[in-house]
C-alpha positions, 0 to 999 in steps of 0.5 A: 500500500504505497502512499504516493500522495503524501506531497499533497499534504504539504500543498494543503498544509495538512501537516500542521492540522494533523500534528499541531498538538491538537487534543488527542484521541488516545483516551477518554480524558482527552479531547477530539482530534486525530493525535495527542500532540505527544512525541517520542524522540521528536516523532509525533504520535501516529494519527488515530481514528476509526474510519469505517463503512458498512457493507450490507448483503441483504437486498444486495445493497452493497455486496454482492451487487446481485444474487447468483454471481459467480464466486470470481465475480463476487470476489472481484467486487469485494476486492474493489471495495477493499481497494477503494477503502485502502486508497482512501486510508480507511481502516475498518469494514463492517461486513454483514455476515448474518442478515436473517438467521443465515450465513455469509460464511461456512456454518454448520449452524445456519444455512448459506444466505440467499443473497449470495446465490439466490437460494438459501442453503446453496454454497457460493463455492468459497467462504466470503467472510474468510476471503474478506478477512484475508484481503482486508488484513493484507491492506491494514483494514479491520473486519467487524462481522455484522450480525442481526441477532433476532430477525428470522426473515425480512419477508414471511414469504421468503423461501427457506432451506430445511435447516433455517430456524423458522423450520427447525425451531418454529416455537421460537418464531413470532410473526409481526407484520410481514416479518418473522422474528425470533422471540427474544423473551425466550431464552432459546432465542437468545442462546441461538444468537449468542451461539452463532456469534461465538461460533464466528468469534472462535473460528475466524480471525475477526477484529470486531462483532457488530450488531445493528439496531434491530433487536425488536422490529420497528413498529408497523402501522396497524400491526400493533405491538410485537406479539409476545405479551411482554411489557416494554420494560420486560423486553428491555430486560431481555435485550440487556441480558443478551447484550451483557452476556454477549460482551462477556462471552466475546471478551472471555474468548478473545478480549481484543475483539471489539464489540460494537452496536449501532442503535437508532440515533435517538435514545428517546424522543425529547432527549435532549430536550429539542430532539423529536422522533416518531419512534422510541428506540427505548420503548419500541425497540427495547434498546436501552443503548445508553445503559450499555454504554454506561455499563461498559457492555460495548467497546464502541457505540455507533448511533445512526446519526443520519440527519443534518446538523440542522434543524434543531429537532434532529441535530447531528451535533446536539445528538453527538454531544449528548451521546458522548457525555453518556459514558467513557467508551467511544461513540463513533457516529454513523453518518448517512453518506448515502443521503448526498443528493438523494430522494431521502434528503434532496439537496444534501451536499457532500460538504454536510458529510465532511462537516460531520466528520470535522464535528466528530473530531471536535465534540466531546472527550472521547476517541474519535471515529465514524462510520459511513452508511454505506460503502456503496456511496463511497464506491459511487463517489456521491457528490465527489465525497470520496475524492474530497475525503482522500485529499483532505480528512483522510489524507493520512492513514490512521490507526484504529484507537486503542482499547486500554480497558480491554487489555495490553500485550506490551507491543514488541519493539520491531527490528528495522533496517533500511536499504535505499528506498526500501524499509525492512522490519521484523516484528514477530507477534505483532499484528500490524506495523505503522510507518511514518516517513520524514521529508523536508524536516517533517514527519507524516504517517505513511502506511499501516501494513500487516507485520508479516509483510516485512518490507515496503518501498519508500518515496524518493527523498525520504530522509528517515523512516520510523516503524512501530509495531501494533498489537491486537488491542491497538497499542503501539510500541515506541517508534524505531528509526532508520535513516 
């Protein structure tokens, strides 16, 4: 992954922006911004920011583009997505692996997703999740496996395979409107969801577990309440128990795997006081996401803040300020890049997205980051957003923020040497290496690579190079310099 555009940084004056001693992203006590302003032996901290995008499989929203493509075509499309993200200095893909009690990976527990081949249970001929992990990690990109825990079918008439839960465990299924849904009030439903997720955690080298906002289905006009006979308070209790147990289960097996949830962007209507909403996630979806954040049952929360920064009734900055004051764990807003020049939000400019990224770097005392809904918008460069981000907000690579509450493996100090325009390193046991280069007396973040690669090329005229090892928790070693 070669960063030939670093000269653009000089022309845009971005060195001073990124390495000027702005408030840091290294901990809950520090403010927004990409770096802490600290240095080691004159080398500035490596930038930190979670830069992610969702890739949805359901309805072929993002990937694959349609059902029934060959394995080769599916792989080519996924490589295009990862190459685009790499070129933009993004560092995490939120990859949907379980749309509705199905699997976008090899599973003995649930059938292959129909969004791959067109038929539930039919193998695509390869393992998409494993392919995604291998290719993303080779590009320094994390993979957060995205699960919908309780949706059984988005359409009750959808054909199912014989091993789908609607047929193997019909006692766990409720119909609501046109959905089929796992009854969360039944311990068997919660156990199935937990077992499926932990199966992936145990068998795959993922970097994160990601849940979306659908715990209970969104209310449908004329459909009444979800038919479980439970009160909103009881439902919240079931969801809370599931979230708490899932977090502890993941951490007991692989403490470096991040657990993140992406709730509806408004916790309750009227909180904060100017905020309005037609749905209450707290009452209708049984999602007490503020409690999960306060209780430390997530490693990050990604509320779907899909509105503009005005009007006040659904203000991005007002909501983000509130969310980031609710706990010490990271709050990385989901932003609606898909709404640039869209029918949902006519006239929304790409500048609204860059504004929101700037706000996410300046609001609150927390680690910075955000997620784009969705990666297709970046692939299509809606309103020129991808071009703009690559030249400005994402001009330098950034490491995912660390998780000091989750653990540390005391990153090893790499061995580094340089031969001409090639830097070599040995960092056995490290996850990645983070590389900075010096030219014209200034240091710039240059690349993030898997440690196993062992070497990379440098731009002509590089006067020095610094290499840090990075562990699975995001912690870094001190930089080792080669002239």
